[in-house]
Backbone as CSV, one residue per row, in Angstrom:
resi,resn,N_x,N_y,N_z,CA_x,CA_y,CA_z,C_x,C_y,C_z
1,MET,150.138,140.843,80.394,150.112,139.911,81.777,151.109,140.213,82.660
2,LEU,152.258,140.799,82.491,153.240,141.164,83.398,153.079,142.528,83.771
3,LYS,152.030,143.371,83.486,152.142,144.987,83.942,151.849,145.044,85.326
4,HIS,151.113,144.216,85.921,150.894,144.295,87.268,152.076,143.637,88.094
5,VAL,153.109,143.013,87.498,154.045,142.261,88.504,154.717,143.276,88.985
6,THR,155.307,143.131,90.446,156.120,144.158,91.154,157.650,143.681,90.794
7,PHE,157.990,142.538,90.196,159.411,142.469,89.910,160.222,142.022,91.041
8,LEU,159.731,141.170,92.251,160.239,140.789,93.298,161.101,139.670,92.847
9,GLY,161.283,139.267,91.970,161.509,137.678,91.874,162.880,137.404,91.972
10,SER,163.835,138.150,92.601,165.298,137.675,93.072,165.274,136.703,94.287
11,ALA,164.414,136.816,94.975,164.356,135.795,96.268,163.971,134.387,95.496
12,ALA,162.878,134.441,94.531,162.469,133.209,93.807,163.866,132.670,93.262
13,LEU,164.446,133.390,92.296,165.455,132.971,91.767,166.721,132.570,92.693
14,ALA,166.784,132.976,93.599,167.749,132.565,94.704,167.425,131.107,95.418
15,ILE,166.264,130.860,95.549,165.888,129.569,95.783,166.474,128.511,95.008
16,ALA,166.381,128.736,93.573,166.778,127.806,92.560,168.271,127.668,92.486
17,LEU,169.029,128.841,92.866,170.383,128.883,92.706,170.940,127.968,94.254
18,SER,170.367,128.539,95.036,170.993,127.791,96.313,170.748,126.273,96.715
19,THR,170.165,125.746,95.415,169.995,124.492,95.596,170.925,123.819,94.667
20,GLY,171.713,124.785,93.874,172.696,124.342,93.107,172.489,123.653,91.714
21,VAL,171.064,124.111,91.277,170.685,123.731,90.171,171.525,124.557,88.946
22,VAL,171.953,123.979,87.894,172.646,124.692,87.004,172.126,124.146,85.464
23,ALA,172.434,125.214,84.600,171.300,125.036,83.465,171.029,123.669,82.710
24,GLN,172.500,123.006,82.677,171.997,121.726,82.244,171.486,120.670,82.871
25,ASP,171.021,120.876,84.004,170.514,119.940,85.057,169.005,120.247,84.959
26,VAL,168.402,121.431,84.478,166.953,121.684,84.608,166.143,121.230,83.643
27,THR,164.894,120.464,84.000,164.092,119.954,83.385,162.617,120.841,83.648
28,ALA,161.643,120.225,83.033,160.314,120.876,83.131,159.808,120.651,84.473
29,ALA,160.229,119.368,85.034,159.870,119.271,86.454,160.766,119.988,87.603
30,THR,161.654,120.502,87.248,162.568,121.193,88.361,161.941,122.275,88.817
31,VAL,161.830,122.495,90.398,161.078,123.261,91.289,162.210,124.684,91.155
32,VAL,161.375,125.796,90.861,162.132,127.004,90.535,161.537,128.089,91.715
33,ALA,160.564,127.946,92.348,159.876,128.413,93.496,158.832,127.780,94.245
34,LYS,158.507,128.320,95.353,157.602,127.494,96.214,156.867,128.812,97.021
35,VAL,155.426,128.547,97.205,154.372,129.229,97.999,154.060,128.305,99.230
36,GLY,154.660,128.378,100.255,154.189,127.463,101.227,154.564,126.062,100.926
37,ALA,153.693,124.893,100.730,153.985,123.723,100.098,153.799,123.400,98.678
38,THR,153.251,124.642,97.859,153.120,124.668,96.708,154.384,124.636,95.704
39,GLU,154.909,123.917,94.799,155.915,124.240,94.062,155.685,124.890,92.515
40,ILE,156.291,125.644,92.133,156.326,126.104,91.003,157.338,125.661,90.170
41,THR,157.218,125.027,89.058,158.208,124.350,88.160,158.345,125.031,86.826
42,MET,159.684,124.774,86.319,159.999,125.515,84.863,158.786,125.088,83.957
43,GLY,158.500,124.011,83.917,157.337,123.620,83.058,156.216,124.568,82.941
44,GLU,155.896,125.159,84.151,154.914,125.990,84.388,155.266,127.427,83.909
45,ILE,156.634,127.911,84.149,157.102,129.124,83.483,157.221,129.122,82.236
46,ILE,157.413,127.919,81.326,157.717,127.964,80.030,156.357,127.953,79.356
47,ILE,155.340,127.516,79.936,154.114,127.645,79.614,153.379,129.069,79.557
48,ALA,153.777,129.689,80.702,153.411,131.036,80.908,154.190,131.815,80.141
49,ARG,155.332,131.610,79.596,156.039,132.536,78.805,155.447,132.338,77.576
50,ALA,155.177,130.991,76.835,154.471,130.994,75.388,153.288,131.417,75.330
51,GLN,152.392,131.664,76.285,151.326,132.479,76.359,151.241,133.943,76.285
52,LEU,152.409,134.499,76.512,152.623,136.118,76.423,152.313,136.730,75.085
53,PRO,151.513,137.726,75.168,151.290,138.450,73.809,152.699,138.849,73.053
54,PRO,152.500,139.025,71.646,153.767,138.875,71.044,154.771,140.428,71.382
55,GLN,153.836,141.254,72.049,154.683,142.315,72.487,155.803,142.242,73.452
56,TYR,155.571,141.276,74.193,156.572,141.096,75.095,157.944,140.355,74.685
57,ALA,158.017,140.050,73.363,159.363,139.825,72.724,160.257,140.927,72.932
58,GLN,160.040,141.936,73.105,160.911,142.773,73.310,161.740,143.025,74.476
59,PHE,161.077,142.081,75.684,162.005,142.169,76.635,162.991,141.264,76.886
60,PRO,164.097,141.495,77.400,165.347,140.317,77.631,164.349,139.019,78.352
61,ASN,165.081,138.116,78.188,164.683,136.626,78.853,164.778,136.874,80.199
62,ALA,165.718,137.407,80.570,165.724,137.577,82.507,164.748,138.292,82.814
63,VAL,164.483,139.347,82.250,163.463,140.310,82.626,162.089,139.403,82.798
64,LEU,161.619,138.807,81.694,160.277,138.183,81.729,160.527,136.926,82.647
65,LEU,161.847,136.076,82.805,161.556,135.170,83.761,161.413,135.785,85.240
66,GLU,162.021,136.831,85.563,161.858,137.294,86.955,160.120,137.802,87.038
67,GLY,159.685,138.518,85.991,158.253,138.537,85.966,157.287,137.502,86.095
68,ILE,157.643,136.654,85.162,156.830,135.412,85.203,156.613,134.809,86.594
69,ILE,158.094,134.721,87.244,158.037,133.977,88.592,157.066,134.819,89.522
70,ASP,157.347,135.943,89.530,156.721,136.804,90.361,155.101,136.868,90.174
71,GLN,154.485,136.767,88.914,153.428,136.702,88.866,152.703,135.372,89.440
72,LEU,153.510,134.339,88.967,153.067,133.144,89.505,152.819,132.988,91.027
73,ILE,153.977,133.495,91.469,153.833,133.582,92.984,152.451,134.321,93.556
74,GLN,152.610,135.391,93.119,151.299,136.226,93.270,150.131,135.660,93.286
75,GLN,150.023,134.797,91.904,148.805,134.343,91.844,148.703,133.128,92.867
76,GLN,149.480,132.617,93.324,149.538,131.231,93.931,149.209,131.792,95.505
77,LEU,149.688,132.959,95.766,149.293,133.461,97.227,147.736,133.760,97.116
78,LEU,147.412,134.536,96.209,145.996,134.839,96.048,145.042,133.622,96.225
79,ALA,145.322,132.671,95.305,144.757,131.402,95.233,144.577,130.589,96.720
80,ASP,145.509,130.556,97.342,145.710,130.065,98.648,144.622,130.660,99.396
81,THR,144.221,131.586,99.262,143.162,132.348,100.416,141.868,131.879,100.040
82,LEU,141.696,131.130,98.803,140.133,130.752,98.497,139.924,129.500,99.354
83,ASP,138.729,129.515,99.959,138.290,128.520,101.068,137.601,127.476,100.048
84,ALA,136.731,127.951,98.996,135.819,127.060,98.163,136.093,127.378,97.026
85,VAL,136.465,126.200,96.091,136.497,126.601,94.610,135.181,126.881,93.780
86,PRO,134.746,127.887,93.352,133.452,128.018,92.604,133.682,127.131,91.626
87,ALA,132.176,126.508,91.371,132.053,125.450,90.492,132.463,125.929,89.020
88,ARG,132.276,127.353,88.591,132.722,127.773,87.214,134.218,127.705,86.856
89,ILE,134.785,127.414,87.959,136.382,127.127,87.851,136.406,125.771,87.554
90,ASP,135.679,124.866,87.961,135.646,123.505,87.582,135.493,123.121,86.044
91,TYR,134.246,123.869,85.711,133.859,123.758,84.424,134.858,124.500,83.418
92,THR,135.170,125.664,83.740,136.418,126.112,83.043,137.640,125.212,82.602
93,LEU,138.206,124.574,83.717,139.044,123.563,83.570,138.879,122.380,82.737
94,GLN,137.626,121.736,82.920,137.079,120.782,82.206,137.046,120.947,80.511
95,ASN,136.609,122.268,80.191,136.680,122.979,78.971,138.256,122.920,78.557
96,GLU,138.732,123.629,79.160,140.365,123.914,78.748,141.293,122.292,78.580
97,ARG,140.784,121.713,79.380,141.465,120.259,79.325,141.087,119.568,77.944
98,ARG,139.747,119.556,77.964,139.077,119.023,76.819,139.927,119.713,75.312
99,SER,139.855,120.948,75.350,140.534,121.533,74.261,141.955,121.500,73.967
100,LEU,142.800,121.388,75.160,143.900,121.388,74.813,144.336,119.819,74.381
101,LEU,143.674,118.786,74.848,143.709,117.367,74.633,143.646,117.238,72.936
102,ALA,142.204,118.066,72.494,141.969,117.662,71.238,142.990,118.590,70.285
103,ALA,143.489,119.475,70.794,144.584,120.188,69.875,145.618,119.459,69.679
104,GLU,145.843,118.471,70.723,147.223,117.498,70.469,147.160,116.688,69.475
105,VAL,145.832,116.073,69.617,145.352,114.948,68.543,145.351,115.786,67.356
106,ILE,144.871,116.981,67.100,144.897,117.703,65.714,145.802,117.994,65.573
107,SER,146.748,118.319,66.003,148.348,118.576,65.620,149.015,117.212,65.036
108,ALA,148.862,116.380,65.659,149.387,114.975,65.054,148.782,114.333,63.969
109,ILE,147.173,114.703,63.683,146.618,114.377,62.588,147.252,115.345,61.029
110,THR,147.316,116.327,61.529,147.600,117.277,60.528,149.237,117.215,60.045
111,GLN,150.131,116.806,60.995,151.279,116.825,60.515,151.296,115.406,59.788
112,GLN,150.710,114.539,60.220,150.643,113.141,59.427,150.454,113.224,58.019
113,ALA,149.159,114.423,57.733,148.394,114.242,56.459,149.072,115.020,55.452
114,VAL,149.995,115.939,55.731,150.729,116.764,54.686,152.133,115.980,54.447
115,THR,152.243,115.262,53.243,153.552,115.175,52.664,153.732,115.670,51.258
116,GLU,154.862,115.333,50.627,155.161,115.845,49.501,154.250,114.979,48.773
117,ASP,154.016,113.565,48.631,153.308,112.736,47.859,151.726,113.110,48.069
118,ALA,151.241,113.523,48.996,149.885,113.777,49.139,149.775,115.143,48.536
119,LEU,150.688,116.062,48.959,150.554,117.471,48.032,150.473,117.325,46.437
120,GLN,151.411,116.691,45.922,151.282,116.446,44.637,150.020,115.710,44.074
121,ALA,149.750,114.757,44.797,148.237,114.243,44.554,147.357,115.176,44.421
122,ALA,147.302,115.736,45.264,146.147,116.865,45.529,146.320,117.957,44.533
123,PHE,147.541,118.262,44.189,147.837,119.266,43.136,147.117,118.628,41.458
124,ASP,147.560,117.306,41.338,147.321,116.618,39.983,145.814,116.644,39.990
125,ALA,145.183,116.197,41.311,143.753,115.887,41.102,143.006,117.596,40.673
126,ARG,143.619,118.416,41.226,142.941,119.896,40.804,143.284,120.359,39.407
127,PHE,144.389,120.017,39.088,144.939,120.632,37.767,145.404,119.712,36.534
128,ALA,145.422,118.400,36.903,145.898,117.676,35.583,145.363,117.978,34.434
129,ASP,143.726,117.886,34.537,143.075,118.387,33.219,142.549,119.670,33.111
130,ALA,143.203,120.541,33.861,142.660,122.023,33.812,143.381,122.457,32.608
131,ALA,142.527,123.232,31.881,143.286,124.191,30.775,143.109,125.835,31.398
132,GLY,144.358,126.249,30.705,144.544,127.845,31.246,143.454,128.626,31.032
133,VAL,143.352,129.786,31.891,141.972,130.453,32.031,142.571,131.697,30.779
134,ASN,141.481,132.040,30.035,141.588,132.952,28.917,141.637,134.475,29.814
135,GLU,142.464,135.279,29.359,142.477,136.736,29.654,142.191,137.583,28.473
136,PHE,141.350,138.504,28.672,141.074,139.387,27.518,141.655,140.870,27.844
137,ASN,142.203,141.517,26.870,142.535,143.147,26.646,141.645,143.854,25.771
138,ALA,140.895,144.647,26.400,139.842,145.353,25.477,139.840,146.806,25.822
139,SER,139.379,147.515,24.826,139.072,149.187,24.911,137.381,149.192,24.480
140,HIS,137.210,150.316,24.935,135.934,150.964,24.912,135.790,152.354,24.875
141,LEU,134.540,152.539,24.276,134.328,154.082,24.378,132.878,154.068,24.881
142,LEU,132.441,154.980,25.902,131.150,155.123,26.345,130.570,156.362,25.938
143,VAL,129.365,156.492,25.565,128.676,157.682,25.316,127.104,157.333,26.041
144,GLU,126.401,158.470,25.751,124.967,158.601,26.247,123.822,157.893,25.367
145,THR,124.079,158.105,24.047,122.949,157.789,23.049,123.579,156.798,22.027
146,GLU,122.470,156.067,21.332,122.986,155.048,20.199,123.541,156.076,19.222
147,GLU,122.815,157.278,18.861,123.369,157.774,17.786,124.966,158.287,17.785
148,GLU,125.315,158.736,19.129,126.640,159.161,19.344,127.504,157.948,19.422
149,ALA,127.024,156.854,19.695,127.810,155.535,19.497,127.998,155.147,18.087
150,ARG,126.917,155.336,17.225,127.124,154.787,15.690,128.037,155.834,14.954
151,ALA,127.870,157.315,15.635,128.704,158.264,14.960,130.457,157.788,15.213
152,ALA,130.722,157.655,16.531,132.168,157.082,16.796,132.610,155.920,15.848
153,LYS,131.543,154.863,15.958,132.073,153.618,15.047,132.198,154.092,13.625
154,THR,131.394,155.120,13.061,131.775,155.498,11.803,133.018,156.021,11.516
155,ARG,133.417,156.955,12.344,134.802,157.424,12.400,135.838,156.485,12.582
156,ILE,135.440,155.406,13.283,136.566,154.372,13.171,136.623,153.432,12.025
157,ASP,135.501,153.083,11.593,135.577,152.445,10.146,136.165,153.153,9.163
158,ASP,135.951,154.444,9.214,136.726,155.255,8.276,138.106,155.644,8.311
159,GLY,138.967,154.871,9.265,140.214,154.898,9.415,140.659,155.679,10.819
160,ALA,139.988,155.906,11.734,140.408,156.836,12.728,141.014,155.744,13.660
161,ALA,141.772,155.949,14.741,142.527,155.158,15.541,141.522,154.877,16.617
162,PHE,140.932,153.770,17.057,139.891,153.585,18.110,140.261,154.490,19.291
163,ALA,141.889,154.285,19.742,141.997,155.136,20.886,141.466,156.573,20.871
164,ASP,142.026,157.351,19.516,141.927,158.500,19.349,140.398,159.048,19.561
165,VAL,139.480,158.160,18.962,138.013,158.241,19.167,137.415,158.259,20.538
166,ALA,137.999,157.416,21.048,137.820,157.422,22.710,138.126,158.439,23.502
167,ARG,139.248,158.993,23.072,139.596,160.204,23.847,138.800,161.211,23.507
168,ASP,138.233,161.398,22.105,137.361,162.379,22.038,136.119,162.361,22.544
169,VAL,135.446,161.244,22.533,134.034,161.247,22.898,133.528,160.402,24.128
170,SER,134.420,159.537,24.726,134.386,158.679,25.748,134.011,159.355,26.704
171,THR,132.695,159.271,27.708,132.333,160.012,29.224,132.945,158.853,30.071
172,GLY,133.351,157.673,30.142,133.703,156.848,30.955,135.208,157.020,31.299
173,PRO,135.509,156.637,32.705,137.051,156.797,33.149,138.087,156.526,32.371
174,THR,137.890,155.546,31.631,139.045,155.204,30.772,139.299,156.062,29.327
175,GLY,138.384,157.057,29.124,138.627,157.735,27.810,140.015,158.255,27.746
176,PRO,140.325,159.075,29.125,141.657,159.873,28.467,142.951,158.901,28.018
177,ASN,142.643,157.468,28.608,143.937,156.535,28.055,143.516,155.794,26.990
178,GLY,142.443,156.515,26.226,142.086,155.529,24.937,140.967,154.837,25.072
179,GLY,140.549,154.643,26.156,139.382,153.570,26.519,140.036,152.073,26.851
180,ASN,141.451,151.994,27.095,141.765,150.596,27.440,141.430,150.177,28.774
181,LEU,140.975,149.061,29.158,140.437,148.281,29.924,141.305,147.334,30.978
182,GLY,142.521,147.498,30.213,143.368,146.213,30.720,142.961,144.908,30.474
183,TRP,143.849,143.987,31.410,143.529,142.413,31.306,142.214,142.203,32.395
184,PHE,141.400,141.298,31.960,140.467,140.780,32.684,139.978,139.583,32.285
185,GLU,139.348,138.678,33.085,138.801,137.245,33.109,137.535,137.247,32.844
186,ALA,137.028,136.141,31.954,135.265,136.155,31.958,134.694,136.047,33.369
187,GLY,133.640,136.893,33.296,132.749,137.264,34.488,133.140,138.367,35.320
188,ALA,134.264,139.141,34.825,134.497,140.331,35.395,133.729,141.791,35.017
189,MET,133.067,141.512,33.815,132.216,142.442,33.340,130.966,142.224,33.499
190,VAL,130.121,143.275,33.112,128.637,142.967,32.946,128.203,141.860,31.729
191,PRO,127.379,141.412,31.817,127.061,140.224,30.738,127.082,140.727,29.551
192,GLU,126.494,141.994,29.382,126.045,142.529,27.660,127.588,142.794,27.467
193,PHE,128.395,143.355,28.014,129.638,143.515,27.727,130.377,142.598,27.167
194,GLU,130.434,141.570,28.196,131.253,140.493,28.102,130.630,139.661,26.710
195,THR,129.487,139.587,26.585,128.909,138.887,25.365,129.384,139.473,23.925
196,ALA,129.556,140.936,24.105,130.187,141.685,22.839,131.489,141.398,22.637
197,ILE,132.223,141.341,23.734,133.679,141.252,23.601,133.959,139.845,23.210
198,MET,133.401,138.639,23.773,133.510,137.297,23.431,133.438,137.139,21.833
199,ALA,132.324,138.073,21.431,132.011,137.784,20.041,133.099,138.293,18.967
200,LEU,133.953,138.967,19.526,135.144,139.690,18.654,136.194,138.874,18.483
201,GLY,136.949,138.915,17.204,138.047,138.417,17.111,139.316,139.345,17.400
202,VAL,140.343,139.201,17.523,141.607,140.215,17.868,141.503,141.305,16.789
203,GLY,141.393,142.736,17.275,141.375,143.647,16.036,140.200,144.141,15.751
204,ASP,139.025,143.166,15.878,137.673,143.810,15.282,137.089,144.784,16.515
205,VAL,136.114,145.597,15.807,135.458,146.538,16.660,133.883,146.185,16.493
206,SER,133.241,146.182,17.694,131.925,145.739,17.952,131.001,146.933,17.110
207,GLU,129.748,146.441,16.905,128.600,147.371,16.586,128.229,148.050,18.093
208,PRO,127.587,149.312,18.034,127.123,149.834,19.459,126.345,148.875,20.038
209,PHE,126.553,148.813,21.366,125.633,148.044,22.145,125.363,148.853,23.503
210,GLU,124.242,148.342,24.157,123.803,148.959,25.335,124.220,148.174,26.579
211,THR,124.606,149.103,27.916,124.490,148.250,29.003,123.864,149.422,30.072
212,GLN,123.905,148.926,31.259,123.256,149.832,32.274,123.965,151.081,32.345
213,PHE,125.336,151.183,31.761,125.999,152.570,31.884,125.819,153.296,30.769
214,GLY,125.532,152.860,29.488,125.257,153.717,28.548,125.544,152.972,27.275
215,TRP,125.804,153.454,26.124,126.137,153.026,24.749,127.588,152.758,24.524
216,HIS,128.157,151.666,24.096,129.453,151.260,24.070,129.793,150.920,22.524
217,VAL,130.903,151.189,22.286,131.890,150.643,20.868,132.951,149.923,21.633
218,ALA,133.146,148.830,21.370,134.526,148.098,22.003,135.227,147.299,20.820
219,THR,136.607,147.180,21.301,137.583,146.466,20.298,138.341,145.530,21.215
220,LEU,138.406,144.302,20.898,139.244,143.201,21.319,140.825,143.635,21.088
221,ASN,141.808,143.754,21.894,143.318,144.152,21.613,144.208,142.992,21.533
222,GLU,143.493,141.825,22.772,144.659,140.797,22.801,144.011,139.714,23.648
223,ILE,144.413,138.532,23.369,143.870,137.410,24.279,144.991,136.776,24.599
224,ARG,145.173,136.322,25.952,146.389,135.418,26.410,145.690,134.177,27.270
225,VAL,146.532,133.150,27.485,146.192,132.254,28.446,147.112,132.291,29.873
226,GLN,146.063,132.681,30.917,146.827,132.641,32.119,147.287,131.307,32.638
227,PRO,148.736,131.176,32.797,149.319,130.046,33.265,148.736,129.614,34.441
228,LEU,148.929,128.315,34.725,148.216,127.301,35.677,149.207,127.838,36.859
229,PRO,148.891,127.541,38.205,149.704,127.877,39.223,150.770,126.702,39.379
230,THR,151.798,126.643,39.929,152.558,125.731,40.194,152.431,125.348,41.507
231,LEU,152.898,123.981,42.107,152.647,123.324,43.239,153.097,124.097,44.389
232,ASP,154.406,124.983,44.390,154.856,125.648,45.432,153.814,126.851,45.686
233,GLU,153.332,127.568,44.443,152.188,128.471,44.683,151.088,127.952,45.334
234,MET,150.625,126.534,45.095,149.118,126.044,45.803,149.663,125.401,46.921
235,ARG,150.990,125.542,47.571,151.320,124.399,48.460,150.368,124.931,49.906
236,ARG,150.374,126.151,50.248,149.704,126.578,51.343,148.254,126.198,51.552
237,GLU,147.547,126.638,50.145,146.132,126.129,49.917,145.800,124.571,50.189
238,LEU,146.816,124.033,49.448,146.616,122.522,49.387,146.869,121.916,50.882
239,THR,147.859,122.483,51.659,148.134,122.064,52.871,146.852,122.219,53.692
240,ASP,146.501,123.367,53.758,145.003,123.535,54.319,143.985,122.839,54.338
241,VAL,143.887,122.270,52.791,142.645,121.540,52.376,142.917,120.037,52.913
242,LEU,144.311,119.584,52.832,144.760,118.506,53.277,144.292,118.065,54.569
243,GLN,144.853,119.205,55.375,144.877,118.979,56.937,143.385,118.984,57.421
244,GLU,142.380,119.697,56.661,140.912,119.868,57.162,140.323,118.618,56.523
245,ALA,140.705,117.936,55.546,140.177,116.386,55.116,140.547,115.381,56.093
246,ALA,141.703,115.436,56.390,142.512,114.392,57.484,141.611,114.718,58.722
247,VAL,141.612,115.809,59.371,140.533,115.923,60.682,139.286,115.591,60.469
248,THR,138.580,115.831,59.464,137.444,115.498,58.971,137.214,113.903,59.076
249,ALA,137.845,113.293,58.201,137.899,111.982,58.374,137.939,111.146,59.414
250,ARG,138.912,111.831,60.316,139.259,111.106,61.574,137.813,111.506,62.532
251,LEU,137.362,112.449,62.450,136.132,112.906,63.283,134.932,111.736,62.786
252,ASP,134.722,111.732,61.403,133.671,111.006,61.096,134.023,109.342,61.432
253,GLU,135.372,108.902,61.547,135.708,107.650,62.038,135.422,107.301,63.642
254,LEU,135.671,108.494,64.425,135.529,108.309,65.628,134.023,108.549,66.036
255,THR,133.220,109.317,65.215,131.726,109.431,65.693,131.132,108.064,65.475
256,THR,131.682,107.448,64.298,131.136,105.887,64.160,131.202,104.795,65.197
257,GLU,132.513,105.213,65.976,133.052,104.112,67.039,132.259,104.302,68.299
258,GLN,131.909,105.394,68.679,131.501,105.772,69.890,129.890,106.054,69.798
259,GLU,129.164,106.008,70.665,127.882,106.484,70.938,127.813,108.117,71.177
260,VAL,127.193,108.889,70.434,127.196,110.292,70.620,125.493,110.761,70.632
261,VAL,125.419,111.423,71.932,124.060,111.650,72.197,123.930,113.101,72.193
262,LYS,122.758,113.847,71.261,122.703,115.185,71.371,121.343,115.256,71.624
263,PRO,121.144,116.809,72.165,119.457,117.001,72.432,118.990,117.055,71.352
264,ALA,117.595,116.811,71.462,116.656,116.903,70.666,116.207,118.410,70.472
265,ALA,115.694,119.122,69.508,115.238,120.546,69.170,114.070,120.605,70.553
266,GLY,114.314,121.740,71.019,113.211,121.921,72.338,113.692,121.265,73.427
267,ASP,114.564,120.496,73.666,115.047,119.940,74.931,115.366,121.333,75.866
268,PHE,116.059,122.129,75.498,116.746,123.147,76.460,116.296,124.504,75.961
269,ASP,116.431,125.619,76.613,116.197,126.619,76.291,117.429,127.468,75.778
270,PRO,117.607,127.853,74.776,118.734,128.252,74.107,119.257,129.502,74.846
271,ASP,118.256,130.174,75.605,118.733,131.354,76.437,119.428,130.924,77.678
272,LEU,119.430,129.693,77.650,120.026,129.258,79.100,121.736,129.552,78.963
273,ILE,122.231,129.499,77.647,123.809,129.399,77.503,124.153,130.947,78.209
274,ASP,123.580,131.825,78.138,123.808,133.134,78.822,123.521,133.234,80.394
275,ASN,122.827,132.254,81.107,122.723,132.115,82.246,124.040,131.782,83.172
276,LEU,124.697,132.774,83.759,125.921,132.658,84.481,125.494,132.139,85.830
277,ASP,124.300,132.598,86.368,123.942,132.027,87.558,123.742,130.673,87.848
278,LEU,123.645,130.042,86.682,123.636,128.453,87.032,124.677,127.776,87.500
279,LEU,126.197,128.581,87.258,127.295,127.969,87.344,127.623,127.903,88.876
280,ASP,126.849,128.826,89.524,126.818,128.932,91.243,125.820,128.189,91.903
281,GLN,124.974,127.427,91.250,123.930,126.637,91.630,124.230,125.163,92.191
């Protein structure tokens, strides 16, 4: 925003200083600069500063103030040369005003919607009756044929350690670490593999079974229950849920209180939304 500013703001600052304005007397309505009869206020400067991209935070406020004043002056000088305001400007302003007013209402609704009691109630509603999710730790070996899988299973049944057999014969990526798959939840594996694991007790070794990847022998190493999240861990998500629900509920109320008329299908050509020429007619 400021990259085209010529930084000639010292004269504008002198206007404010010459009136005897001091920091504690300044309000949003305080006039900081003038272009002809048009006044530029501190409120306009504050809004312009708030709309700057984050990268401008590296500049001191003194630099930003001077640059913003210059930019607003330059904009006003150019604006004053416009004899007729194009219709598209009025349409843009209408949309901007509508958006800003709606944002104010949304902000008020969302702030009121989130209280500790509301967060606790939402948390309880989601997790009061929830059980912890089981997680499984399993190992497997993967080979190309059923015969190879059965031969590997025989070695394990005869006393060989599962991990040693997996290192010897498994063609899968987990073979070098003894076939260990780490921890996973239900639904993380292909159905055939999950079915085989769920049928095992801890320490059991499956019979050979086939998936799209080949033939497996698997063992269930351990089961644990994943703890439920705490309220603090869920706070951000529940806040979003409460705020969205509050806005939706308010919109539903307002929709029933006022007559809302929408066009019927086919009333307007959808391609009209790209016709910028309409704005100048």
